[in-house]
C-alpha positions as a Markdown table, in Angstrom:
| # | Residue | x | y | z |
|---|---|---|---|---|
| 1 | Met | -17.3 | -16.1 | 377.5 |
| 2 | Asp | -19.3 | -13.5 | 375.4 |
| 3 | Thr | -18.8 | -9.7 | 375.9 |
| 4 | Leu | -22.3 | -9.0 | 377.2 |
| 5 | Thr | -21.9 | -11.7 | 379.9 |
| 6 | Ile | -18.6 | -10.3 | 381.1 |
| 7 | Val | -20.2 | -6.7 | 381.2 |
| 8 | Lys | -23.3 | -8.2 | 383.0 |
| 9 | Glu | -21.0 | -9.8 | 385.7 |
| 10 | Lys | -18.9 | -6.4 | 386.2 |
| 11 | Leu | -21.6 | -3.9 | 385.9 |
| 12 | Gly | -24.9 | -5.8 | 386.6 |
| 13 | Lys | -28.5 | -4.8 | 386.2 |
| 14 | Pro | -28.5 | -2.3 | 383.3 |
| 15 | Tyr | -26.8 | -5.0 | 381.0 |
| 16 | Glu | -29.3 | -7.5 | 382.1 |
| 17 | Asp | -32.0 | -5.2 | 381.1 |
| 18 | Leu | -30.1 | -4.8 | 377.9 |
| 19 | Glu | -29.9 | -8.7 | 377.2 |
| 20 | Phe | -33.9 | -8.6 | 377.9 |
| 21 | Leu | -34.6 | -5.9 | 375.4 |
| 22 | Leu | -32.1 | -7.2 | 372.8 |
| 23 | Gly | -34.0 | -10.7 | 373.4 |
| 24 | Cys | -37.3 | -8.9 | 372.7 |
| 25 | Phe | -35.9 | -7.4 | 369.7 |
| 26 | Lys | -34.7 | -10.6 | 368.3 |
| 27 | Glu | -38.1 | -12.2 | 368.7 |
| 28 | Val | -39.7 | -9.2 | 367.1 |
| 29 | Leu | -37.4 | -9.9 | 363.9 |
| 30 | Met | -37.9 | -13.6 | 363.8 |
| 31 | Glu | -41.6 | -13.3 | 364.2 |
| 32 | Ser | -41.6 | -10.9 | 361.3 |
| 33 | Gly | -39.5 | -13.5 | 359.1 |
| 34 | Glu | -36.3 | -11.6 | 359.5 |
| 35 | Asn | -34.2 | -14.5 | 360.7 |
| 36 | Asn | -31.1 | -13.2 | 359.0 |
| 37 | Leu | -31.3 | -9.8 | 360.6 |
| 38 | Ala | -32.1 | -11.2 | 363.9 |
| 39 | Ser | -28.8 | -13.0 | 363.8 |
| 40 | Phe | -26.9 | -9.8 | 363.5 |
| 41 | Ile | -28.2 | -8.2 | 366.7 |
| 42 | Pro | -24.8 | -7.5 | 368.6 |
| 43 | Trp | -23.9 | -8.7 | 372.1 |
| 44 | Ile | -26.3 | -11.7 | 372.0 |
| 45 | Asn | -25.1 | -13.3 | 368.8 |
| 46 | Gln | -21.7 | -14.5 | 367.4 |
| 47 | Gln | -21.0 | -13.3 | 364.1 |
| 48 | Asp | -17.6 | -14.9 | 363.1 |
| 49 | Asp | -18.2 | -14.5 | 359.2 |
| 50 | Phe | -18.9 | -10.7 | 359.4 |
| 51 | Lys | -18.4 | -8.9 | 356.2 |
| 52 | Pro | -19.1 | -5.1 | 356.2 |
| 53 | Glu | -19.8 | -5.1 | 352.4 |
| 54 | Gln | -22.9 | -7.3 | 352.9 |
| 55 | Leu | -24.5 | -4.9 | 355.1 |
| 56 | Thr | -27.8 | -3.4 | 353.9 |
| 57 | Glu | -29.8 | -0.5 | 355.2 |
| 58 | Lys | -31.7 | -2.9 | 357.2 |
| 59 | His | -28.7 | -4.2 | 358.9 |
| 60 | Val | -27.6 | -0.6 | 359.9 |
| 61 | Gln | -30.9 | -0.1 | 361.3 |
| 62 | Val | -30.5 | -3.1 | 363.5 |
| 63 | Tyr | -27.3 | -1.8 | 365.0 |
| 64 | Ser | -28.9 | 1.7 | 365.4 |
| 65 | Ile | -31.8 | 0.3 | 367.4 |
| 66 | Ala | -29.4 | -2.0 | 369.5 |
| 67 | Phe | -27.5 | 1.1 | 370.4 |
| 68 | Gln | -30.6 | 3.0 | 371.2 |
| 69 | Leu | -31.5 | 0.4 | 373.6 |
| 70 | Leu | -28.1 | 0.2 | 375.2 |
| 71 | Asn | -28.5 | 4.0 | 375.7 |
| 72 | Met | -31.8 | 3.5 | 377.3 |
| 73 | Val | -30.7 | 1.1 | 379.7 |
| 74 | Glu | -27.6 | 3.0 | 380.7 |
| 75 | Val | -29.8 | 6.1 | 381.4 |
| 76 | Asn | -32.1 | 4.1 | 383.5 |
| 77 | Gly | -29.2 | 2.5 | 385.4 |
| 78 | Ala | -27.7 | 5.9 | 386.1 |
| 79 | Val | -30.9 | 7.3 | 387.3 |
| 80 | Gln | -31.4 | 4.3 | 389.6 |
| 81 | Asn | -27.9 | 4.7 | 390.9 |
| 82 | Arg | -28.4 | 8.4 | 391.8 |
| 83 | Arg | -31.7 | 7.6 | 393.5 |
| 84 | Glu | -29.8 | 5.2 | 395.7 |
| 85 | Ile | -27.3 | 7.9 | 396.5 |
| 86 | Glu | -29.9 | 10.5 | 397.1 |
| 87 | Asn | -31.7 | 8.0 | 399.4 |
| 88 | Ala | -28.7 | 7.9 | 401.5 |
| 89 | Ser | -28.1 | 11.7 | 401.5 |
| 90 | Met | -29.4 | 14.1 | 398.9 |
| 91 | Ser | -26.4 | 16.4 | 399.4 |
| 92 | Lys | -24.0 | 13.8 | 398.2 |
| 93 | Val | -25.0 | 14.1 | 394.5 |
| 94 | Asn | -23.0 | 16.9 | 392.8 |
| 95 | Gly | -25.1 | 19.7 | 391.4 |
| 96 | Leu | -28.3 | 19.2 | 393.1 |
| 97 | Trp | -30.1 | 21.8 | 395.3 |
| 98 | Ala | -29.4 | 19.7 | 398.5 |
| 99 | Gln | -25.7 | 20.0 | 398.0 |
| 100 | Asn | -25.8 | 23.5 | 397.4 |
| 101 | Leu | -28.2 | 24.5 | 400.2 |
| 102 | Lys | -26.0 | 22.5 | 402.6 |
| 103 | Met | -22.8 | 24.3 | 401.4 |
| 104 | Leu | -24.7 | 27.6 | 402.0 |
| 105 | Lys | -25.9 | 26.6 | 405.3 |
| 106 | Glu | -22.5 | 25.6 | 406.6 |
| 107 | Lys | -21.1 | 29.2 | 405.5 |
| 108 | Gly | -23.5 | 30.5 | 407.8 |
| 109 | Ile | -25.9 | 32.1 | 405.4 |
| 110 | Pro | -29.3 | 32.6 | 407.0 |
| 111 | Ala | -32.1 | 30.7 | 405.2 |
| 112 | Lys | -34.1 | 34.1 | 404.5 |
| 113 | Glu | -31.2 | 35.5 | 402.7 |
| 114 | Ile | -31.0 | 32.4 | 400.6 |
| 115 | Ala | -34.8 | 32.4 | 399.9 |
| 116 | Asp | -34.6 | 36.2 | 399.0 |
| 117 | His | -32.0 | 35.5 | 396.2 |
| 118 | Leu | -33.4 | 32.4 | 394.7 |
| 119 | Gly | -35.8 | 34.5 | 392.6 |
| 120 | Asp | -32.8 | 36.1 | 391.0 |
| 121 | Ile | -31.6 | 33.0 | 389.4 |
| 122 | Arg | -32.4 | 32.8 | 385.8 |
| 123 | Val | -31.7 | 29.7 | 383.4 |
| 124 | Glu | -32.4 | 29.9 | 379.7 |
| 125 | Pro | -31.9 | 26.6 | 377.7 |
| 126 | Val | -31.7 | 27.4 | 374.0 |
| 127 | Leu | -33.4 | 24.9 | 371.5 |
| 128 | Thr | -31.9 | 24.4 | 368.1 |
| 129 | Ala | -32.4 | 22.3 | 365.1 |
| 130 | His | -28.9 | 20.7 | 364.8 |
| 131 | Pro | -28.9 | 18.2 | 362.1 |
| 132 | Thr | -27.2 | 15.5 | 364.2 |
| 133 | Glu | -30.3 | 15.7 | 366.5 |
| 134 | Ala | -32.8 | 15.4 | 363.8 |
| 135 | Lys | -34.8 | 12.5 | 365.1 |
| 136 | Arg | -38.5 | 12.5 | 364.3 |
| 137 | Ala | -40.9 | 13.3 | 367.0 |
| 138 | Thr | -42.7 | 10.1 | 366.4 |
| 139 | Val | -39.4 | 8.1 | 367.1 |
| 140 | Leu | -38.9 | 10.2 | 370.2 |
| 141 | Glu | -42.5 | 9.3 | 371.5 |
| 142 | His | -41.8 | 5.5 | 370.8 |
| 143 | His | -38.5 | 5.9 | 372.9 |
| 144 | Arg | -40.4 | 7.5 | 375.9 |
| 145 | Ile | -43.0 | 4.8 | 375.9 |
| 146 | Leu | -40.6 | 2.1 | 375.8 |
| 147 | Tyr | -38.5 | 3.7 | 378.6 |
| 148 | Leu | -41.7 | 4.0 | 380.8 |
| 149 | Leu | -42.3 | 0.2 | 380.1 |
| 150 | Leu | -38.9 | -0.5 | 381.2 |
| 151 | Val | -39.3 | 1.1 | 384.3 |
| 152 | Arg | -42.8 | -0.7 | 385.0 |
| 153 | Lys | -41.0 | -4.0 | 384.4 |
| 154 | Glu | -38.9 | -3.4 | 387.3 |
| 155 | Asn | -41.8 | -2.9 | 389.8 |
| 156 | Ser | -42.1 | -5.9 | 391.9 |
| 157 | Met | -45.7 | -5.3 | 392.6 |
| 158 | Tyr | -46.8 | -6.9 | 389.4 |
| 159 | Thr | -47.8 | -10.6 | 389.2 |
| 160 | Glu | -46.1 | -13.1 | 386.9 |
| 161 | Ile | -49.1 | -12.7 | 384.4 |
| 162 | Glu | -48.9 | -8.9 | 384.4 |
| 163 | Gln | -45.1 | -9.2 | 384.0 |
| 164 | Leu | -45.8 | -11.3 | 380.9 |
| 165 | Glu | -48.2 | -8.6 | 379.7 |
| 166 | Ile | -45.6 | -5.8 | 380.1 |
| 167 | Arg | -43.2 | -8.0 | 378.2 |
| 168 | Lys | -45.7 | -8.3 | 375.4 |
| 169 | Glu | -46.1 | -4.4 | 375.4 |
| 170 | Ile | -42.4 | -4.0 | 375.3 |
| 171 | Lys | -42.2 | -6.2 | 372.3 |
| 172 | Leu | -45.0 | -4.2 | 370.6 |
| 173 | Ala | -43.1 | -1.0 | 371.4 |
| 174 | Val | -39.9 | -2.3 | 369.8 |
| 175 | Asp | -41.7 | -3.6 | 367.0 |
| 176 | Arg | -43.1 | 0.0 | 366.3 |
| 177 | Leu | -39.7 | 1.4 | 366.6 |
| 178 | Trp | -38.3 | -1.1 | 364.0 |
| 179 | Arg | -41.0 | -0.3 | 361.7 |
| 180 | Thr | -40.8 | 3.6 | 361.9 |
| 181 | Gly | -38.2 | 5.6 | 360.1 |
| 182 | Glu | -35.7 | 6.8 | 362.6 |
| 183 | Ile | -34.5 | 10.0 | 360.9 |
| 184 | Phe | -36.0 | 12.4 | 358.3 |
| 185 | Val | -35.6 | 11.1 | 354.7 |
| 186 | Glu | -34.9 | 14.6 | 353.6 |
| 187 | Lys | -33.3 | 17.7 | 355.3 |
| 188 | Pro | -36.2 | 18.9 | 357.7 |
| 189 | Asp | -37.8 | 22.2 | 356.6 |
| 190 | Val | -38.5 | 24.9 | 359.1 |
| 191 | Pro | -42.1 | 23.7 | 359.9 |
| 192 | Ser | -40.7 | 20.1 | 360.7 |
| 193 | Glu | -38.0 | 21.5 | 362.7 |
| 194 | Leu | -40.6 | 23.6 | 364.7 |
| 195 | Arg | -42.7 | 20.5 | 365.2 |
| 196 | Asn | -39.9 | 18.8 | 366.8 |
| 197 | Val | -39.3 | 21.7 | 369.2 |
| 198 | Leu | -42.9 | 21.8 | 370.0 |
| 199 | His | -42.6 | 18.1 | 371.0 |
| 200 | Tyr | -40.4 | 19.1 | 373.9 |
| 201 | Met | -42.3 | 22.3 | 374.6 |
| 202 | Ile | -45.7 | 20.5 | 375.0 |
| 203 | Asn | -44.7 | 17.0 | 376.1 |
| 204 | Val | -41.5 | 17.0 | 378.0 |
| 205 | Phe | -40.8 | 20.3 | 379.6 |
| 206 | Pro | -44.2 | 20.7 | 381.3 |
| 207 | Glu | -43.8 | 17.5 | 383.0 |
| 208 | Val | -40.2 | 18.2 | 384.3 |
| 209 | Ile | -40.3 | 21.8 | 385.5 |
| 210 | Pro | -42.8 | 21.0 | 388.3 |
| 211 | Ile | -40.6 | 18.4 | 389.4 |
| 212 | Leu | -37.6 | 20.8 | 389.5 |
| 213 | Asp | -39.7 | 22.9 | 391.9 |
| 214 | Lys | -40.7 | 20.0 | 394.2 |
| 215 | Arg | -36.9 | 18.9 | 394.4 |
| 216 | Leu | -36.1 | 22.4 | 395.6 |
| 217 | Gly | -38.7 | 22.2 | 398.3 |
| 218 | Gln | -37.7 | 18.6 | 399.3 |
| 219 | Ala | -34.1 | 19.7 | 399.6 |
| 220 | Trp | -35.0 | 22.8 | 401.6 |
| 221 | Gln | -36.9 | 20.7 | 404.1 |
| 222 | Arg | -34.3 | 18.0 | 404.1 |
| 223 | Glu | -31.7 | 20.7 | 405.4 |
| 224 | Gly | -34.1 | 21.8 | 408.1 |
| 225 | Leu | -34.8 | 25.3 | 406.6 |
| 226 | Asp | -38.1 | 27.2 | 407.3 |
| 227 | Ser | -40.5 | 25.9 | 404.7 |
| 228 | Glu | -42.6 | 29.0 | 405.0 |
| 229 | Leu | -39.8 | 31.0 | 403.3 |
| 230 | Leu | -40.6 | 29.0 | 400.1 |
| 231 | Ser | -44.4 | 29.4 | 400.2 |
| 232 | Asp | -44.3 | 32.1 | 397.5 |
| 233 | Thr | -43.4 | 30.2 | 394.3 |
| 234 | Gly | -43.2 | 33.5 | 392.6 |
| 235 | Lys | -39.8 | 33.8 | 394.3 |
| 236 | Phe | -38.6 | 30.5 | 392.8 |
| 237 | Pro | -35.7 | 30.3 | 390.2 |
| 238 | Lys | -36.9 | 31.0 | 386.7 |
| 239 | Ile | -36.6 | 28.9 | 383.6 |
| 240 | Thr | -37.2 | 30.4 | 380.2 |
| 241 | Phe | -36.7 | 28.8 | 376.9 |
| 242 | Gly | -35.0 | 30.4 | 373.9 |
| 243 | Asn | -35.5 | 29.2 | 370.6 |
| 244 | Trp | -33.3 | 29.5 | 367.2 |
| 245 | Val | -35.9 | 27.5 | 365.1 |
| 246 | Gly | -37.8 | 29.9 | 362.9 |
| 247 | Gly | -36.0 | 32.8 | 364.3 |
| 248 | Asp | -32.5 | 32.5 | 362.9 |
| 249 | Arg | -32.9 | 35.1 | 360.2 |
| 250 | Asp | -29.1 | 35.7 | 359.9 |
| 251 | Gly | -28.0 | 32.0 | 359.7 |
| 252 | His | -30.8 | 30.3 | 357.8 |
| 253 | Pro | -31.7 | 31.4 | 354.3 |
| 254 | Leu | -35.2 | 30.1 | 354.4 |
| 255 | Val | -36.1 | 32.0 | 357.5 |
| 256 | Thr | -38.1 | 34.9 | 356.3 |
| 257 | Ser | -40.1 | 37.4 | 358.2 |
| 258 | Asp | -43.2 | 35.4 | 357.4 |
| 259 | Val | -41.7 | 32.3 | 358.8 |
| 260 | Thr | -40.8 | 34.0 | 362.0 |
| 261 | Lys | -44.3 | 35.4 | 362.4 |
| 262 | Glu | -45.8 | 31.9 | 361.9 |
| 263 | Thr | -43.3 | 30.5 | 364.4 |
| 264 | Leu | -44.2 | 33.0 | 367.0 |
| 265 | Val | -47.9 | 32.2 | 366.4 |
| 266 | Gln | -47.4 | 28.5 | 366.8 |
| 267 | Leu | -45.4 | 29.1 | 370.1 |
| 268 | Lys | -48.0 | 31.5 | 371.4 |
| 269 | Leu | -51.0 | 29.2 | 370.5 |
| 270 | Asn | -49.3 | 26.2 | 372.1 |
| 271 | Ala | -48.3 | 28.2 | 375.3 |
| 272 | Phe | -52.0 | 28.9 | 375.7 |
| 273 | Val | -53.0 | 25.2 | 374.9 |
| 274 | Leu | -50.6 | 24.2 | 377.8 |
| 275 | Ile | -52.3 | 26.7 | 380.1 |
| 276 | Arg | -55.6 | 25.6 | 379.1 |
| 277 | Arg | -54.7 | 21.9 | 379.8 |
| 278 | Ser | -53.3 | 22.8 | 383.1 |
| 279 | Leu | -56.5 | 24.7 | 384.0 |
| 280 | Leu | -58.6 | 21.8 | 383.1 |
| 281 | Gln | -56.6 | 19.6 | 385.3 |
| 282 | Leu | -56.9 | 22.0 | 388.2 |
| 283 | Ile | -60.7 | 22.0 | 387.9 |
| 284 | Lys | -60.8 | 18.4 | 388.5 |
| 285 | Lys | -58.7 | 18.8 | 391.8 |
| 286 | Leu | -61.1 | 21.7 | 393.1 |
| 287 | Ser | -64.2 | 19.7 | 393.7 |
| 288 | Phe | -64.8 | 21.4 | 397.1 |
| 289 | Ser | -68.4 | 22.3 | 398.2 |
| 290 | Leu | -68.3 | 25.9 | 398.9 |
| 291 | His | -70.9 | 28.4 | 397.8 |
| 292 | Phe | -70.3 | 31.7 | 396.4 |
| 293 | Asn | -71.4 | 33.7 | 399.6 |
| 294 | Phe | -69.0 | 31.9 | 401.8 |
| 295 | Ala | -65.7 | 32.4 | 399.8 |
| 296 | Asn | -63.4 | 35.2 | 400.9 |
| 297 | Tyr | -64.1 | 38.7 | 399.7 |
| 298 | Glu | -61.2 | 38.8 | 397.1 |
| 299 | Leu | -62.4 | 35.9 | 395.4 |
| 300 | Arg | -66.0 | 37.0 | 395.2 |
| 301 | Lys | -65.1 | 40.5 | 394.0 |
| 302 | Arg | -62.8 | 39.1 | 391.2 |
| 303 | Ile | -65.5 | 36.7 | 390.2 |
| 304 | Glu | -68.1 | 39.5 | 389.9 |
| 305 | Asp | -65.6 | 41.5 | 387.7 |
| 306 | Met | -64.8 | 38.6 | 385.4 |
| 307 | Glu | -68.4 | 38.1 | 384.8 |
| 308 | Ile | -68.7 | 41.7 | 383.8 |
| 309 | Glu | -65.6 | 41.4 | 381.6 |
| 310 | Leu | -66.7 | 38.2 | 379.6 |
| 311 | Gly | -70.5 | 39.3 | 379.3 |
| 312 | Asp | -72.9 | 36.4 | 378.6 |
| 313 | Ile | -70.1 | 33.8 | 378.3 |
| 314 | Gly | -68.9 | 34.6 | 381.9 |
| 315 | Asp | -72.5 | 34.1 | 383.1 |
| 316 | Gln | -72.6 | 30.7 | 381.6 |
| 317 | Ala | -69.1 | 29.8 | 382.9 |
| 318 | Phe | -70.0 | 30.8 | 386.5 |
| 319 | His | -73.2 | 28.8 | 386.7 |
| 320 | Arg | -71.5 | 25.6 | 385.3 |
| 321 | Asn | -70.7 | 24.3 | 388.7 |
| 322 | Asp | -72.9 | 25.7 | 391.2 |
| 323 | Gly | -71.9 | 25.4 | 394.9 |
| 324 | Glu | -68.3 | 24.8 | 393.8 |
| 325 | Val | -67.0 | 28.3 | 393.8 |
| 326 | Phe | -63.3 | 27.5 | 393.1 |
| 327 | Arg | -64.2 | 25.5 | 390.0 |
| 328 | Gln | -66.5 | 28.5 | 389.0 |
| 329 | Phe | -63.5 | 30.7 | 389.3 |
| 330 | Val | -61.4 | 28.4 | 387.1 |
| 331 | Asn | -64.2 | 28.3 | 384.5 |
| 332 | Leu | -64.1 | 32.0 | 384.2 |
| 333 | Met | -60.3 | 31.7 | 383.8 |
| 334 | Leu | -60.6 | 29.3 | 381.0 |
| 335 | Asn | -63.0 | 31.5 | 379.2 |
| 336 | Lys | -60.6 | 34.5 | 379.4 |
| 337 | Leu | -57.9 | 32.6 | 377.6 |
| 338 | Pro | -57.7 | 34.1 | 373.9 |
| 339 | Leu | -58.5 | 30.8 | 372.3 |
| 340 | Asp | -61.0 | 29.5 | 369.7 |
| 341 | Val | -62.0 | 26.1 | 371.1 |
| 342 | Lys | -63.9 | 23.6 | 368.8 |
| 343 | Arg | -64.9 | 20.1 | 369.9 |
| 344 | Asn | -62.9 | 20.8 | 373.1 |
| 345 | His | -59.7 | 21.4 | 371.2 |
| 346 | Ala | -58.0 | 24.8 | 370.9 |
| 347 | Thr | -57.5 | 25.6 | 367.3 |
| 348 | Glu | -56.3 | 29.3 | 366.9 |
| 349 | Ile | -55.7 | 32.4 | 368.9 |
| 350 | Gln | -58.8 | 34.4 | 369.2 |
| 351 | Glu | -58.9 | 37.7 | 371.0 |
| 352 | Lys | -62.4 | 38.2 | 372.4 |
| 353 | Gln | -64.2 | 40.2 | 375.0 |
| 354 | Gly | -62.6 | 40.1 | 378.4 |
| 355 | Ser | -59.6 | 38.0 | 377.1 |
| 356 | Tyr | -56.3 | 38.1 | 379.0 |
| 357 | Lys | -54.0 | 40.7 | 377.5 |
| 358 | Leu | -50.7 | 40.4 | 379.6 |
| 359 | Ala | -49.2 | 37.3 | 381.3 |
| 360 | His | -49.4 | 39.0 | 384.9 |
| 361 | Glu | -53.4 | 39.2 | 384.6 |
| 362 | Leu | -53.6 | 35.5 | 384.6 |
| 363 | Val | -50.9 | 35.1 | 387.3 |
| 364 | Asp | -52.7 | 37.6 | 389.6 |
| 365 | Asp | -56.0 | 35.5 | 389.2 |
| 366 | Leu | -54.1 | 32.4 | 390.3 |
| 367 | Lys | -52.7 | 34.3 | 393.3 |
| 368 | Val | -56.4 | 35.2 | 394.1 |
| 369 | Leu | -57.4 | 31.6 | 393.9 |
| 370 | Gln | -54.4 | 30.6 | 396.1 |
| 371 | Thr | -55.3 | 33.0 | 398.8 |
| 372 | Ala | -59.1 | 31.9 | 398.7 |
| 373 | Leu | -57.9 | 28.3 | 399.1 |
| 374 | Val | -55.7 | 29.3 | 402.1 |
| 375 | Asp | -58.6 | 31.2 | 403.8 |
| 376 | Tyr | -60.7 | 28.2 | 403.2 |
| 377 | Gly | -58.4 | 25.9 | 405.0 |
| 378 | Ala | -56.9 | 24.0 | 402.2 |
| 379 | Lys | -53.3 | 25.4 | 402.5 |
| 380 | Ser | -51.5 | 22.3 | 401.5 |
| 381 | Ile | -53.5 | 22.2 | 398.2 |
| 382 | Ala | -53.1 | 25.8 | 397.6 |
| 383 | Tyr | -49.3 | 25.3 | 397.6 |
| 384 | Ser | -49.1 | 22.0 | 396.0 |
């Protein structure tokens, strides 16, 4: 009995997924005329005459991808296992909000006191460019796509034909991974390292952080605590991100003052790009028919002020969605971002008349919008 069969019998589904992915990988190699390499895929082949000295760079890549697939199915298995435990009782999973809230509740600490101290929590992950983690952003994106396809494959709602199509997409994703260089050919320079950091800043963290806030709210409700105490998201725990890349002036000989300056410019630009993306998504969700005259006073007053601040641009932005005052408000916010937008893409920082100068100005406008939505009767949307 081969090793993979034994592991499947003992540990189950993750290694059934591994066998499936390795089978797809084997087909990809054979369809590319790499039959010899396909026979070297570990765990699904027997290699009795294995001779290390005969290994080429391609053989090493085969083993590398096999271990990447192994890691992927084990992560997916761990996630599913944790979900099963959470489904039974969220407080049984170590380190999650539910467990800690339950502990505080059992100690007799009032919910209001817990809520009042949540805003004091600060977490700051720091991003580095450690050489052992120098995977290209392109490869990381291939991993993300493949993982999502693996999750889709598990969904029982798909028909047999749809499952075959998902399998085809998985093979294409594996093929792209095989044909893409996994690591940098040369030691990455600072701009390359920064692009890698921005991959996480732009594509990963913005998707994850809102989930963390939702998990806190879910745990809070599960423990029977007053949800009104969490209505002010400004009192939630704060996550900020530190960054060594482009700023390590003491430890990196190529990091000059100009490099640090350009790094800060890129981080600032991409922060505003994310804000713009979020505001554009917000506009799509605020298609409520409400005329300007029927909005609350605070929103109307702020709209009038923003129109004055922005001049002609403000007037154009306001009239873009007549009869939908919430969209009109967000249009004005978009035009207050200090960005030069060409062909619907933000290209560089550009201070202009009426631009936001400080972060709290944008946050204050969001609070005005939130209050107006509550007054309109859309409380659940205002706090979603």
